All heavy atoms as TSV, in Angstrom:
chain	resi	resn	atom	element	x	y	z
A	1	MET	N	N	91.547	115.039	103.429
A	1	MET	CA	C	90.444	115.964	103.268
A	1	MET	C	C	89.646	115.646	102.003
A	1	MET	O	O	88.431	115.752	102.000
A	1	MET	CB	C	90.998	117.393	103.227
A	1	MET	CG	C	89.940	118.434	103.287
A	1	MET	SD	S	89.104	118.341	104.868
A	1	MET	CE	C	88.190	119.812	104.838
A	2	GLN	N	N	90.351	115.250	100.963
A	2	GLN	CA	C	89.674	114.907	99.715
A	2	GLN	C	C	88.765	113.698	99.908
A	2	GLN	O	O	87.676	113.638	99.342
A	2	GLN	CB	C	90.712	114.628	98.618
A	2	GLN	CG	C	90.109	114.384	97.249
A	2	GLN	CD	C	89.399	115.616	96.700
A	2	GLN	OE1	O	89.728	116.743	97.037
A	2	GLN	NE2	N	88.398	115.383	95.869
A	3	ASP	N	N	89.206	112.724	100.736
A	3	ASP	CA	C	88.387	111.543	100.995
A	3	ASP	C	C	87.096	111.924	101.724
A	3	ASP	O	O	86.033	111.370	101.443
A	3	ASP	CB	C	89.154	110.521	101.824
A	3	ASP	CG	C	90.303	109.897	101.049
A	3	ASP	OD1	O	90.255	109.943	99.801
A	3	ASP	OD2	O	91.233	109.388	101.692
A	4	LEU	N	N	87.187	112.863	102.644
A	4	LEU	CA	C	86.004	113.329	103.368
A	4	LEU	C	C	85.018	113.998	102.424
A	4	LEU	O	O	83.807	113.747	102.492
A	4	LEU	CB	C	86.407	114.302	104.478
A	4	LEU	CG	C	85.265	114.936	105.269
A	4	LEU	CD1	C	84.494	113.863	106.028
A	4	LEU	CD2	C	85.796	115.987	106.200
A	5	MET	N	N	85.509	114.804	101.524
A	5	MET	CA	C	84.638	115.484	100.567
A	5	MET	C	C	83.958	114.491	99.627
A	5	MET	O	O	82.785	114.628	99.310
A	5	MET	CB	C	85.440	116.516	99.782
A	5	MET	CG	C	85.902	117.677	100.602
A	5	MET	SD	S	86.811	118.813	99.574
A	5	MET	CE	C	88.009	119.418	100.714
A	6	THR	N	N	84.704	113.498	99.191
A	6	THR	CA	C	84.128	112.464	98.323
A	6	THR	C	C	83.075	111.661	99.072
A	6	THR	O	O	82.022	111.344	98.517
A	6	THR	CB	C	85.244	111.530	97.813
A	6	THR	OG1	O	86.233	112.314	97.158
A	6	THR	CG2	C	84.695	110.498	96.855
A	7	THR	N	N	83.330	111.357	100.329
A	7	THR	CA	C	82.363	110.624	101.146
A	7	THR	C	C	81.080	111.419	101.319
A	7	THR	O	O	79.980	110.864	101.206
A	7	THR	CB	C	82.977	110.297	102.522
A	7	THR	OG1	O	84.161	109.533	102.337
A	7	THR	CG2	C	81.996	109.517	103.376
A	8	ILE	N	N	81.195	112.705	101.589
A	8	ILE	CA	C	80.009	113.552	101.747
A	8	ILE	C	C	79.198	113.574	100.452
A	8	ILE	O	O	77.977	113.452	100.474
A	8	ILE	CB	C	80.410	114.971	102.183
A	8	ILE	CG1	C	80.935	114.955	103.617
A	8	ILE	CG2	C	79.232	115.931	102.057
A	8	ILE	CD1	C	81.545	116.263	104.069
A	9	ALA	N	N	79.859	113.700	99.338
A	9	ALA	CA	C	79.164	113.705	98.046
A	9	ALA	C	C	78.478	112.370	97.789
A	9	ALA	O	O	77.342	112.327	97.300
A	9	ALA	CB	C	80.147	114.027	96.925
A	10	ASN	N	N	79.133	111.275	98.130
A	10	ASN	CA	C	78.531	109.952	97.943
A	10	ASN	C	C	77.314	109.750	98.842
A	10	ASN	O	O	76.304	109.190	98.407
A	10	ASN	CB	C	79.564	108.844	98.212
A	10	ASN	CG	C	80.638	108.791	97.160
A	10	ASN	OD1	O	80.482	109.293	96.062
A	10	ASN	ND2	N	81.760	108.173	97.506
A	11	VAL	N	N	77.410	110.192	100.083
A	11	VAL	CA	C	76.293	110.038	101.021
A	11	VAL	C	C	75.090	110.849	100.562
A	11	VAL	O	O	73.953	110.360	100.586
A	11	VAL	CB	C	76.729	110.431	102.451
A	11	VAL	CG1	C	75.531	110.559	103.375
A	11	VAL	CG2	C	77.705	109.413	103.012
A	12	THR	N	N	75.308	112.077	100.142
A	12	THR	CA	C	74.176	112.891	99.702
A	12	THR	C	C	73.525	112.315	98.449
A	12	THR	O	O	72.305	112.369	98.310
A	12	THR	CB	C	74.600	114.348	99.448
A	12	THR	OG1	O	75.659	114.387	98.493
A	12	THR	CG2	C	75.042	115.026	100.722
A	13	THR	N	N	74.316	111.740	97.564
A	13	THR	CA	C	73.751	111.105	96.373
A	13	THR	C	C	72.883	109.909	96.771
A	13	THR	O	O	71.787	109.730	96.233
A	13	THR	CB	C	74.872	110.657	95.422
A	13	THR	OG1	O	75.669	111.802	95.080
A	13	THR	CG2	C	74.306	110.040	94.163
A	14	ASP	N	N	73.364	109.117	97.714
A	14	ASP	CA	C	72.593	107.960	98.164
A	14	ASP	C	C	71.333	108.372	98.919
A	14	ASP	O	O	70.293	107.733	98.794
A	14	ASP	CB	C	73.450	107.052	99.035
A	14	ASP	CG	C	74.525	106.332	98.237
A	14	ASP	OD1	O	74.408	106.279	96.996
A	14	ASP	OD2	O	75.481	105.824	98.851
A	15	VAL	N	N	71.410	109.430	99.708
A	15	VAL	CA	C	70.236	109.913	100.440
A	15	VAL	C	C	69.163	110.366	99.462
A	15	VAL	O	O	67.971	110.099	99.663
A	15	VAL	CB	C	70.629	111.054	101.413
A	15	VAL	CG1	C	69.415	111.806	101.907
A	15	VAL	CG2	C	71.415	110.499	102.584
A	16	LYS	N	N	69.571	111.016	98.383
A	16	LYS	CA	C	68.599	111.472	97.388
A	16	LYS	C	C	67.926	110.298	96.679
A	16	LYS	O	O	66.810	110.434	96.187
A	16	LYS	CB	C	69.278	112.384	96.370
A	16	LYS	CG	C	69.569	113.763	96.933
A	16	LYS	CD	C	70.347	114.623	95.977
A	16	LYS	CE	C	69.606	114.889	94.713
A	16	LYS	NZ	N	70.317	115.798	93.814
A	17	LYS	N	N	68.582	109.150	96.617
A	17	LYS	CA	C	67.978	107.969	96.013
A	17	LYS	C	C	67.042	107.255	96.991
A	17	LYS	O	O	66.013	106.722	96.587
A	17	LYS	CB	C	69.062	106.989	95.566
A	17	LYS	CG	C	69.890	107.460	94.402
A	17	LYS	CD	C	70.974	106.447	94.083
A	17	LYS	CE	C	71.914	106.966	93.019
A	17	LYS	NZ	N	73.043	106.053	92.793
A	18	VAL	N	N	67.402	107.207	98.258
A	18	VAL	CA	C	66.665	106.425	99.250
A	18	VAL	C	C	65.480	107.195	99.829
A	18	VAL	O	O	64.440	106.590	100.133
A	18	VAL	CB	C	67.628	105.984	100.379
A	18	VAL	CG1	C	66.885	105.337	101.530
A	18	VAL	CG2	C	68.671	105.028	99.836
A	19	ALA	N	N	65.590	108.493	99.986
A	19	ALA	CA	C	64.561	109.284	100.672
A	19	ALA	C	C	63.176	109.165	100.038
A	19	ALA	O	O	62.195	108.935	100.766
A	19	ALA	CB	C	64.995	110.744	100.761
A	20	PRO	N	N	63.010	109.293	98.727
A	20	PRO	CA	C	61.662	109.173	98.162
A	20	PRO	C	C	61.042	107.790	98.357
A	20	PRO	O	O	59.856	107.670	98.647
A	20	PRO	CB	C	61.848	109.470	96.676
A	20	PRO	CG	C	63.144	110.149	96.557
A	20	PRO	CD	C	63.975	109.691	97.699
A	21	VAL	N	N	61.864	106.761	98.224
A	21	VAL	CA	C	61.360	105.399	98.392
A	21	VAL	C	C	60.924	105.162	99.827
A	21	VAL	O	O	59.839	104.624	100.089
A	21	VAL	CB	C	62.440	104.371	97.974
A	21	VAL	CG1	C	61.993	102.961	98.264
A	21	VAL	CG2	C	62.803	104.551	96.522
A	22	LEU	N	N	61.736	105.584	100.764
A	22	LEU	CA	C	61.409	105.414	102.178
A	22	LEU	C	C	60.173	106.207	102.569
A	22	LEU	O	O	59.290	105.699	103.275
A	22	LEU	CB	C	62.609	105.820	103.038
A	22	LEU	CG	C	62.536	105.502	104.523
A	22	LEU	CD1	C	62.362	104.004	104.727
A	22	LEU	CD2	C	63.792	105.983	105.215
A	23	ALA	N	N	60.080	107.440	102.106
A	23	ALA	CA	C	58.896	108.255	102.397
A	23	ALA	C	C	57.645	107.637	101.786
A	23	ALA	O	O	56.570	107.648	102.400
A	23	ALA	CB	C	59.094	109.679	101.878
A	24	GLY	N	N	57.767	107.072	100.598
A	24	GLY	CA	C	56.633	106.412	99.962
A	24	GLY	C	C	56.172	105.196	100.738
A	24	GLY	O	O	54.967	104.983	100.931
A	25	LEU	N	N	57.114	104.371	101.192
A	25	LEU	CA	C	56.762	103.194	101.978
A	25	LEU	C	C	56.096	103.570	103.291
A	25	LEU	O	O	55.094	102.961	103.697
A	25	LEU	CB	C	57.999	102.337	102.242
A	25	LEU	CG	C	58.550	101.564	101.059
A	25	LEU	CD1	C	59.859	100.886	101.424
A	25	LEU	CD2	C	57.542	100.535	100.581
A	26	ILE	N	N	56.636	104.572	103.955
A	26	ILE	CA	C	56.033	105.031	105.209
A	26	ILE	C	C	54.647	105.590	104.946
A	26	ILE	O	O	53.712	105.366	105.719
A	26	ILE	CB	C	56.951	106.057	105.899
A	26	ILE	CG1	C	58.235	105.382	106.377
A	26	ILE	CG2	C	56.246	106.722	107.070
A	26	ILE	CD1	C	59.293	106.333	106.869
A	27	GLY	N	N	54.496	106.303	103.831
A	27	GLY	CA	C	53.181	106.836	103.465
A	27	GLY	C	C	52.162	105.739	103.222
A	27	GLY	O	O	50.997	105.863	103.623
A	28	VAL	N	N	52.584	104.647	102.591
A	28	VAL	CA	C	51.677	103.524	102.351
A	28	VAL	C	C	51.248	102.885	103.677
A	28	VAL	O	O	50.069	102.587	103.883
A	28	VAL	CB	C	52.344	102.479	101.428
A	28	VAL	CG1	C	51.573	101.174	101.413
A	28	VAL	CG2	C	52.470	103.033	100.024
A	29	VAL	N	N	52.200	102.693	104.580
A	29	VAL	CA	C	51.875	102.097	105.883
A	29	VAL	C	C	50.908	102.988	106.655
A	29	VAL	O	O	49.906	102.512	107.210
A	29	VAL	CB	C	53.164	101.834	106.695
A	29	VAL	CG1	C	52.838	101.443	108.123
A	29	VAL	CG2	C	53.989	100.757	106.031
A	30	ILE	N	N	51.174	104.284	106.680
A	30	ILE	CA	C	50.277	105.202	107.385
A	30	ILE	C	C	48.913	105.243	106.710
A	30	ILE	O	O	47.876	105.300	107.377
A	30	ILE	CB	C	50.908	106.609	107.490
A	30	ILE	CG1	C	52.141	106.575	108.392
A	30	ILE	CG2	C	49.894	107.613	108.038
A	30	ILE	CD1	C	52.932	107.856	108.403
A	31	GLY	N	N	48.897	105.177	105.384
A	31	GLY	CA	C	47.628	105.131	104.668
A	31	GLY	C	C	46.810	103.900	105.013
A	31	GLY	O	O	45.586	103.970	105.172
A	32	LEU	N	N	47.469	102.762	105.129
A	32	LEU	CA	C	46.771	101.541	105.534
A	32	LEU	C	C	46.242	101.652	106.964
A	32	LEU	O	O	45.125	101.217	107.260
A	32	LEU	CB	C	47.696	100.333	105.402
A	32	LEU	CG	C	48.025	99.904	103.975
A	32	LEU	CD1	C	49.090	98.813	103.982
A	32	LEU	CD2	C	46.775	99.427	103.266
A	33	LEU	N	N	47.054	102.227	107.848
A	33	LEU	CA	C	46.589	102.431	109.228
A	33	LEU	C	C	45.384	103.374	109.256
A	33	LEU	O	O	44.423	103.145	109.995
A	33	LEU	CB	C	47.724	103.000	110.091
A	33	LEU	CG	C	48.871	102.048	110.416
A	33	LEU	CD1	C	50.012	102.809	111.081
A	33	LEU	CD2	C	48.401	100.911	111.292
A	34	TRP	N	N	45.434	104.424	108.443
A	34	TRP	CA	C	44.330	105.382	108.394
A	34	TRP	C	C	43.065	104.716	107.855
A	34	TRP	O	O	41.970	104.960	108.344
A	34	TRP	CB	C	44.714	106.575	107.518
A	34	TRP	CG	C	43.684	107.629	107.462
A	34	TRP	CD1	C	43.530	108.662	108.342
A	34	TRP	CD2	C	42.657	107.781	106.472
A	34	TRP	NE1	N	42.472	109.439	107.964
A	34	TRP	CE2	C	41.903	108.929	106.823
A	34	TRP	CE3	C	42.311	107.067	105.339
A	34	TRP	CZ2	C	40.832	109.360	106.066
A	34	TRP	CZ3	C	41.229	107.504	104.590
A	34	TRP	CH2	C	40.508	108.636	104.958
A	35	THR	N	N	43.229	103.873	106.849
A	35	THR	CA	C	42.087	103.202	106.237
A	35	THR	C	C	41.407	102.244	107.214
A	35	THR	O	O	40.182	102.139	107.235
A	35	THR	CB	C	42.533	102.418	104.987
A	35	THR	OG1	O	43.150	103.330	104.083
A	35	THR	CG2	C	41.366	101.737	104.308
A	36	THR	N	N	42.190	101.565	108.032
A	36	THR	CA	C	41.625	100.578	108.949
A	36	THR	C	C	41.209	101.174	110.287
A	36	THR	O	O	40.593	100.478	111.088
A	36	THR	CB	C	42.625	99.432	109.195
A	36	THR	OG1	O	43.834	99.971	109.742
A	36	THR	CG2	C	42.933	98.710	107.894
A	37	ALA	N	N	41.526	102.424	110.532
A	37	ALA	CA	C	41.163	103.053	111.813
A	37	ALA	C	C	39.668	103.332	111.860
A	37	ALA	O	O	39.068	103.780	110.890
A	37	ALA	CB	C	41.949	104.345	112.007
A	38	LYS	N	N	39.073	103.048	113.008
A	38	LYS	CA	C	37.640	103.287	113.180
A	38	LYS	C	C	37.378	104.536	114.021
A	38	LYS	O	O	36.348	105.166	113.891
A	38	LYS	CB	C	36.993	102.076	113.825
A	38	LYS	CG	C	37.114	100.829	112.965
A	38	LYS	CD	C	36.189	99.756	113.445
A	38	LYS	CE	C	36.313	98.443	112.732
A	38	LYS	NZ	N	36.742	98.413	111.399
A	39	ASP	N	N	38.332	104.887	114.847
A	39	ASP	CA	C	38.198	106.054	115.721
A	39	ASP	C	C	38.594	107.319	114.976
A	39	ASP	O	O	39.614	107.362	114.290
A	39	ASP	CB	C	39.096	105.846	116.941
A	39	ASP	CG	C	38.928	106.915	117.998
A	39	ASP	OD1	O	37.922	107.647	117.958
A	39	ASP	OD2	O	39.811	107.012	118.872
A	40	ALA	N	N	37.789	108.364	115.121
A	40	ALA	CA	C	38.080	109.635	114.441
A	40	ALA	C	C	39.378	110.253	114.945
A	40	ALA	O	O	40.122	110.885	114.177
A	40	ALA	CB	C	36.926	110.608	114.635
A	41	GLN	N	N	39.674	110.063	116.215
A	41	GLN	CA	C	40.910	110.618	116.778
A	41	GLN	C	C	42.140	109.925	116.176
A	41	GLN	O	O	43.145	110.575	115.892
A	41	GLN	CB	C	40.905	110.456	118.295
A	41	GLN	CG	C	42.065	111.139	118.982
A	41	GLN	CD	C	41.976	111.039	120.490
A	41	GLN	OE1	O	41.097	110.365	121.020
A	41	GLN	NE2	N	42.883	111.696	121.184
A	42	LYS	N	N	42.053	108.620	115.954
A	42	LYS	CA	C	43.157	107.897	115.321
A	42	LYS	C	C	43.358	108.372	113.884
A	42	LYS	O	O	44.479	108.535	113.424
A	42	LYS	CB	C	42.875	106.392	115.313
A	42	LYS	CG	C	42.980	105.743	116.653
A	42	LYS	CD	C	44.388	105.376	116.930
A	42	LYS	CE	C	44.439	104.537	118.188
A	42	LYS	NZ	N	45.777	104.340	118.648
A	43	LYS	N	N	42.260	108.599	113.162
A	43	LYS	CA	C	42.382	109.084	111.773
A	43	LYS	C	C	43.059	110.444	111.739
A	43	LYS	O	O	43.879	110.715	110.862
A	43	LYS	CB	C	41.003	109.150	111.116
A	43	LYS	CG	C	40.464	107.796	110.752
A	43	LYS	CD	C	39.296	107.921	109.817
A	43	LYS	CE	C	38.841	106.541	109.410
A	43	LYS	NZ	N	38.688	106.355	108.005
A	44	GLU	N	N	42.717	111.299	112.690
A	44	GLU	CA	C	43.377	112.610	112.781
A	44	GLU	C	C	44.861	112.455	113.065
A	44	GLU	O	O	45.700	113.155	112.484
A	44	GLU	CB	C	42.728	113.430	113.904
A	44	GLU	CG	C	42.084	114.695	113.435
A	44	GLU	CD	C	41.467	115.438	114.602
A	44	GLU	OE1	O	42.227	116.122	115.304
A	44	GLU	OE2	O	40.254	115.312	114.783
A	45	GLN	N	N	45.192	111.525	113.956
A	45	GLN	CA	C	46.586	111.273	114.311
A	45	GLN	C	C	47.363	110.788	113.093
A	45	GLN	O	O	48.483	111.258	112.828
A	45	GLN	CB	C	46.652	110.239	115.426
A	45	GLN	CG	C	48.049	109.862	115.848
A	45	GLN	CD	C	48.047	108.750	116.896
A	45	GLN	OE1	O	46.999	108.231	117.264
A	45	GLN	NE2	N	49.215	108.386	117.366
A	46	TYR	N	N	46.800	109.863	112.331
A	46	TYR	CA	C	47.481	109.341	111.153
A	46	TYR	C	C	47.629	110.405	110.072
A	46	TYR	O	O	48.632	110.439	109.359
A	46	TYR	CB	C	46.758	108.110	110.607
A	46	TYR	CG	C	46.766	106.928	111.565
A	46	TYR	CD1	C	45.671	106.089	111.684
A	46	TYR	CD2	C	47.884	106.651	112.350
A	46	TYR	CE1	C	45.682	105.008	112.557
A	46	TYR	CE2	C	47.900	105.585	113.231
A	46	TYR	CZ	C	46.795	104.758	113.329
A	46	TYR	OH	O	46.817	103.704	114.194
A	47	SER	N	N	46.658	111.289	109.967
A	47	SER	CA	C	46.771	112.390	109.006
A	47	SER	C	C	47.930	113.306	109.380
A	47	SER	O	O	48.690	113.749	108.521
A	47	SER	CB	C	45.472	113.187	108.958
A	47	SER	OG	O	44.421	112.393	108.487
A	48	ALA	N	N	48.071	113.579	110.677
A	48	ALA	CA	C	49.186	114.415	111.149
A	48	ALA	C	C	50.517	113.715	110.885
A	48	ALA	O	O	51.501	114.362	110.511
A	48	ALA	CB	C	49.022	114.724	112.629
A	49	TRP	N	N	50.558	112.401	111.074
A	49	TRP	CA	C	51.784	111.651	110.798
A	49	TRP	C	C	52.166	111.772	109.333
A	49	TRP	O	O	53.336	111.960	109.000
A	49	TRP	CB	C	51.598	110.180	111.132
A	49	TRP	CG	C	51.600	109.826	112.582
A	49	TRP	CD1	C	51.643	110.680	113.644
A	49	TRP	CD2	C	51.542	108.511	113.134
A	49	TRP	NE1	N	51.606	109.978	114.808
A	49	TRP	CE2	C	51.542	108.645	114.531
A	49	TRP	CE3	C	51.469	107.248	112.577
A	49	TRP	CZ2	C	51.492	107.546	115.372
A	49	TRP	CZ3	C	51.410	106.161	113.425
A	49	TRP	CH2	C	51.429	106.310	114.805
A	50	LEU	N	N	51.181	111.663	108.457
A	50	LEU	CA	C	51.448	111.733	107.020
A	50	LEU	C	C	51.987	113.110	106.627
A	50	LEU	O	O	52.912	113.217	105.819
A	50	LEU	CB	C	50.186	111.407	106.228
A	50	LEU	CG	C	50.361	111.069	104.769
A	50	LEU	CD1	C	51.346	109.925	104.582
A	50	LEU	CD2	C	49.029	110.702	104.153
A	51	ILE	N	N	51.428	114.147	107.226
A	51	ILE	CA	C	51.935	115.504	106.971
A	51	ILE	C	C	53.376	115.628	107.462
A	51	ILE	O	O	54.234	116.197	106.769
A	51	ILE	CB	C	51.016	116.546	107.629
A	51	ILE	CG1	C	49.675	116.582	106.901
A	51	ILE	CG2	C	51.672	117.924	107.643
A	51	ILE	CD1	C	48.604	117.383	107.618
A	52	ASN	N	N	53.662	115.077	108.632
A	52	ASN	CA	C	55.019	115.140	109.177
A	52	ASN	C	C	56.010	114.359	108.318
A	52	ASN	O	O	57.164	114.778	108.153
A	52	ASN	CB	C	55.044	114.620	110.613
A	52	ASN	CG	C	54.392	115.576	111.577
A	52	ASN	OD1	O	54.293	116.768	111.314
A	52	ASN	ND2	N	53.919	115.067	112.692
A	53	VAL	N	N	55.586	113.230	107.769
A	53	VAL	CA	C	56.458	112.469	106.863
A	53	VAL	C	C	56.759	113.301	105.620
A	53	VAL	O	O	57.898	113.351	105.146
A	53	VAL	CB	C	55.820	111.111	106.487
A	53	VAL	CG1	C	56.547	110.475	105.322
A	53	VAL	CG2	C	55.830	110.179	107.682
A	54	GLY	N	N	55.754	113.976	105.085
A	54	GLY	CA	C	55.964	114.830	103.916
A	54	GLY	C	C	56.921	115.969	104.206
A	54	GLY	O	O	57.822	116.259	103.407
A	55	ILE	N	N	56.754	116.604	105.348
A	55	ILE	CA	C	57.652	117.702	105.738
A	55	ILE	C	C	59.074	117.177	105.938
A	55	ILE	O	O	60.051	117.781	105.480
A	55	ILE	CB	C	57.132	118.408	107.004
A	55	ILE	CG1	C	55.839	119.158	106.690
A	55	ILE	CG2	C	58.180	119.352	107.580
A	55	ILE	CD1	C	55.119	119.683	107.924
A	56	GLY	N	N	59.199	116.045	106.620
A	56	GLY	CA	C	60.519	115.454	106.857
A	56	GLY	C	C	61.212	115.080	105.560
A	56	GLY	O	O	62.404	115.321	105.390
A	57	PHE	N	N	60.450	114.491	104.622
A	57	PHE	CA	C	61.020	114.148	103.322
A	57	PHE	C	C	61.514	115.407	102.615
A	57	PHE	O	O	62.603	115.420	102.050
A	57	PHE	CB	C	59.990	113.424	102.454
A	57	PHE	CG	C	60.367	113.384	101.004
A	57	PHE	CD1	C	61.395	112.579	100.570
A	57	PHE	CD2	C	59.706	114.171	100.080
A	57	PHE	CE1	C	61.758	112.548	99.235
A	57	PHE	CE2	C	60.059	114.145	98.744
A	57	PHE	CZ	C	61.086	113.331	98.324
A	58	GLY	N	N	60.707	116.451	102.655
A	58	GLY	CA	C	61.101	117.703	102.006
A	58	GLY	C	C	62.384	118.271	102.581
A	58	GLY	O	O	63.271	118.710	101.838
A	59	ILE	N	N	62.501	118.243	103.892
A	59	ILE	CA	C	63.698	118.780	104.548
A	59	ILE	C	C	64.929	117.957	104.186
A	59	ILE	O	O	65.982	118.505	103.833
A	59	ILE	CB	C	63.499	118.839	106.074
A	59	ILE	CG1	C	62.472	119.919	106.428
A	59	ILE	CG2	C	64.815	119.088	106.803
A	59	ILE	CD1	C	62.033	119.910	107.875
A	60	VAL	N	N	64.819	116.640	104.273
A	60	VAL	CA	C	65.965	115.770	103.996
A	60	VAL	C	C	66.392	115.888	102.535
A	60	VAL	O	O	67.581	116.008	102.233
A	60	VAL	CB	C	65.631	114.307	104.363
A	60	VAL	CG1	C	66.678	113.350	103.822
A	60	VAL	CG2	C	65.516	114.161	105.866
A	61	TYR	N	N	65.421	115.864	101.612
A	61	TYR	CA	C	65.755	115.924	100.192
A	61	TYR	C	C	66.344	117.285	99.825
A	61	TYR	O	O	67.303	117.363	99.054
A	61	TYR	CB	C	64.523	115.621	99.345
A	61	TYR	CG	C	64.862	115.248	97.934
A	61	TYR	CD1	C	65.251	113.958	97.614
A	61	TYR	CD2	C	64.826	116.193	96.912
A	61	TYR	CE1	C	65.583	113.609	96.317
A	61	TYR	CE2	C	65.156	115.850	95.613
A	61	TYR	CZ	C	65.534	114.561	95.324
A	61	TYR	OH	O	65.865	114.225	94.045
A	62	LEU	N	N	65.783	118.348	100.382
A	62	LEU	CA	C	66.312	119.680	100.107
A	62	LEU	C	C	67.728	119.833	100.654
A	62	LEU	O	O	68.596	120.398	99.981
A	62	LEU	CB	C	65.397	120.746	100.711
A	62	LEU	CG	C	65.818	122.186	100.504
A	62	LEU	CD1	C	65.823	122.532	99.016
A	62	LEU	CD2	C	64.895	123.131	101.253
A	63	ALA	N	N	67.974	119.320	101.852
A	63	ALA	CA	C	69.320	119.413	102.429
A	63	ALA	C	C	70.331	118.646	101.578
A	63	ALA	O	O	71.430	119.149	101.306
A	63	ALA	CB	C	69.312	118.879	103.855
A	64	ALA	N	N	69.963	117.448	101.157
A	64	ALA	CA	C	70.879	116.664	100.323
A	64	ALA	C	C	71.117	117.350	98.974
A	64	ALA	O	O	72.232	117.357	98.461
A	64	ALA	CB	C	70.319	115.261	100.104
A	65	SER	N	N	70.066	117.944	98.424
A	65	SER	CA	C	70.219	118.658	97.153
A	65	SER	C	C	71.116	119.877	97.305
A	65	SER	O	O	71.935	120.164	96.427
A	65	SER	CB	C	68.853	119.083	96.620
A	65	SER	OG	O	68.076	117.961	96.324
A	66	LEU	N	N	70.957	120.592	98.413
A	66	LEU	CA	C	71.811	121.760	98.655
A	66	LEU	C	C	73.274	121.375	98.806
A	66	LEU	O	O	74.165	122.055	98.278
A	66	LEU	CB	C	71.330	122.535	99.882
A	66	LEU	CG	C	70.098	123.391	99.687
A	66	LEU	CD1	C	69.630	123.966	101.022
A	66	LEU	CD2	C	70.357	124.508	98.704
A	67	VAL	N	N	73.538	120.295	99.529
A	67	VAL	CA	C	74.927	119.852	99.699
A	67	VAL	C	C	75.502	119.412	98.357
A	67	VAL	O	O	76.651	119.730	98.026
A	67	VAL	CB	C	75.013	118.723	100.744
A	67	VAL	CG1	C	76.389	118.086	100.753
A	67	VAL	CG2	C	74.681	119.248	102.128
A	68	THR	N	N	74.716	118.699	97.562
A	68	THR	CA	C	75.187	118.278	96.241
A	68	THR	C	C	75.457	119.485	95.354
A	68	THR	O	O	76.492	119.547	94.677
A	68	THR	CB	C	74.144	117.357	95.574
A	68	THR	OG1	O	73.901	116.253	96.438
A	68	THR	CG2	C	74.640	116.858	94.246
A	69	TRP	N	N	74.545	120.434	95.350
A	69	TRP	CA	C	74.731	121.640	94.547
A	69	TRP	C	C	75.951	122.421	95.021
A	69	TRP	O	O	76.761	122.875	94.219
A	69	TRP	CB	C	73.481	122.514	94.634
A	69	TRP	CG	C	73.628	123.828	93.952
A	69	TRP	CD1	C	73.555	124.084	92.624
A	69	TRP	CD2	C	73.907	125.082	94.579
A	69	TRP	NE1	N	73.754	125.428	92.373
A	69	TRP	CE2	C	73.969	126.052	93.560
A	69	TRP	CE3	C	74.091	125.477	95.893
A	69	TRP	CZ2	C	74.228	127.407	93.835
A	69	TRP	CZ3	C	74.344	126.813	96.172
A	69	TRP	CH2	C	74.402	127.759	95.138
A	70	PHE	N	N	76.083	122.585	96.352
A	70	PHE	CA	C	77.200	123.345	96.903
A	70	PHE	C	C	78.525	122.663	96.584
A	70	PHE	O	O	79.513	123.333	96.277
A	70	PHE	CB	C	77.029	123.495	98.422
A	70	PHE	CG	C	78.015	124.425	99.046
A	70	PHE	CD1	C	77.901	125.792	98.877
A	70	PHE	CD2	C	79.058	123.933	99.804
A	70	PHE	CE1	C	78.814	126.660	99.448
A	70	PHE	CE2	C	79.974	124.789	100.380
A	70	PHE	CZ	C	79.856	126.159	100.207
A	71	SER	N	N	78.527	121.333	96.648
A	71	SER	CA	C	79.789	120.626	96.362
A	71	SER	C	C	80.179	120.770	94.906
A	71	SER	O	O	81.368	120.723	94.571
A	71	SER	CB	C	79.662	119.147	96.745
A	71	SER	OG	O	78.742	118.498	95.894
A	72	ALA	N	N	79.208	120.954	94.025
A	72	ALA	CA	C	79.530	121.157	92.613
A	72	ALA	C	C	80.025	122.572	92.346
A	72	ALA	O	O	80.796	122.792	91.399
A	72	ALA	CB	C	78.314	120.862	91.749
A	73	LYS	N	N	79.615	123.531	93.155
A	73	LYS	CA	C	79.972	124.928	92.921
A	73	LYS	C	C	81.277	125.353	93.567
A	73	LYS	O	O	81.936	126.262	93.101
A	73	LYS	CB	C	78.856	125.851	93.434
A	73	LYS	CG	C	77.542	125.684	92.688
A	73	LYS	CD	C	77.684	126.067	91.247
A	73	LYS	CE	C	76.382	125.893	90.518
A	73	LYS	NZ	N	76.509	126.114	89.096
A	74	VAL	N	N	81.642	124.699	94.677
A	74	VAL	CA	C	82.859	125.109	95.403
A	74	VAL	C	C	84.076	124.504	94.700
A	74	VAL	O	O	84.122	123.303	94.430
A	74	VAL	CB	C	82.782	124.645	96.865
A	74	VAL	CG1	C	84.087	124.915	97.588
A	74	VAL	CG2	C	81.643	125.341	97.578
A	75	VAL	N	N	85.024	125.324	94.422
A	75	VAL	CA	C	86.245	124.888	93.749
A	75	VAL	C	C	87.051	123.996	94.701
A	75	VAL	O	O	87.274	124.349	95.850
A	75	VAL	CB	C	87.089	126.099	93.319
A	75	VAL	CG1	C	88.411	125.652	92.717
A	75	VAL	CG2	C	86.308	126.962	92.364
A	76	GLY	N	N	87.437	122.831	94.217
A	76	GLY	CA	C	88.257	121.932	95.012
A	76	GLY	C	C	87.474	120.993	95.894
A	76	GLY	O	O	88.059	120.194	96.604
A	77	PHE	N	N	86.142	121.065	95.869
A	77	PHE	CA	C	85.371	120.173	96.746
A	77	PHE	C	C	85.322	118.765	96.183
A	77	PHE	O	O	85.465	117.804	96.900
A	77	PHE	CB	C	83.936	120.705	96.942
A	77	PHE	CG	C	83.155	119.929	97.976
A	77	PHE	CD1	C	83.318	120.190	99.308
A	77	PHE	CD2	C	82.278	118.946	97.594
A	77	PHE	CE1	C	82.618	119.467	100.259
A	77	PHE	CE2	C	81.558	118.224	98.526
A	77	PHE	CZ	C	81.724	118.492	99.861
A	78	SER	N	N	85.089	118.632	94.881
A	78	SER	CA	C	84.951	117.277	94.354
A	78	SER	C	C	86.134	116.842	93.548
A	78	SER	O	O	87.139	117.288	93.453
A	78	SER	CB	C	83.717	117.165	93.470
A	78	SER	OG	O	83.621	118.229	92.567
């Protein structure tokens, strides 16, 4: 059980490191697609994608932060 708890803590720490970088890279790619798009409908689509990436990043980072915080507060977790 202790190994499982340590693994969860390690995964959440790594997710908190990778999530901002990945969201930034995806944002750059979508930004380039938006810049090169000529159709107004495509620009709208790329804008929606960028908003969804931001929301997804927020959810993932918040979840990882909550698990990290909870693991620090629960006695015997770490």
